[in-house]
N, C-alpha and C positions, 0 to 999 in steps of 0.2 A: 375711744374709739378711734378713731381715727390717728393712732400707731401700732391698736390692733388691729384697724385696717393693714395700711401699710405697715406691718411682720406678715399678714398673711398672704398677702396680694405675695411681699420678700418667698416665702416658705412654697409658694407656688410657677414659685419661676428657678426660683432654688434647684423645683423638685421639674421642672419642664426640663430644663438645661440638664440634669444632671441623665435623667431617660431618656434623652435624645443623645448626652456624649454616649448610653451603654444602647442604642440604634445604632451611632451612625460604628462604635464601635464591630457589631454584630454586624454591618452591611460591609466594612471593608474588612472583615473572619473572609465572609459569604465569596464575597469578590477573589479575597487570594487562592481562594480554593481555590476554583473555578478558573484560574489562571494557572493555579499552577496541574487542574488537571488534564486542563486542555496541550500546557509542553508538553509532559507524559503525554499525550493521544500522538504529537508531534512529529515527536521526538521516537518513541513506536514509530511512524510509520516511515519518517526519514528511514527508519531503523531497515527497514520491511520495501523500498522503497530503492536500495541499490541494493541488498542480497538480491534484485527479481533485478534488477541492472547487470545483472552478477550476470544472474542466467542465462536472460537473453545474451547476454555478450557470449557466453560458454555454447551455447547453444548455435548462434553463428554461427558461433568459430565450426563444429561439428557441419552445422549444412553445407555451410561449403564446400569444408572438405567433403563430401556423404558426397556433393551435387561434383565436383573435381572426378572422384572414383567413376561418382559414375559414365559422367565424359570419359575419363578412359577405354572404362569395363565396354560403353556401345561402341570404341576402337575397332574396334579385338572380337566382339561377343560376333558370329555366328548366326547364332538361332538368332538374335532377333533383328539383326541383317536383313534372315530366311521371312522367319513375317512377317518383319515392318512393307518386304515386297508383293509376297504372295496371301499368305494371308490373314484377315481380318484379328481374329481373338486366340493367343495363339495356349496351346495342351497346356499348363495346370504340369502332363509328368514334364514331356519337351523344356516345355523355360529349367524345371528345378534341374533335368539334364546340363543346365549349362553355370548355377549357381553352383559355387565354394560351399565342400560340405565343412 
């Protein structure tokens, strides 16, 4: 009876060990998949970040350029001097005639 019992216990241990091994394997696989997914998301966000930084750079340059153009234009535009000195709200048609076509 003792031999039979110890064999049964050994079987149970083997089965439990196998079960644990399979569970650990499954757990590792799940962790790896999760890590892969996070890495992909990270890569994607990095790319998006890079392209947004590029776009911000371009827009900043454009804004600087347009500010310079506006400053130069204000120096020579008689309408702007006129409206700033005498009129609170410039008439749209008067302003339009000042803008380049």
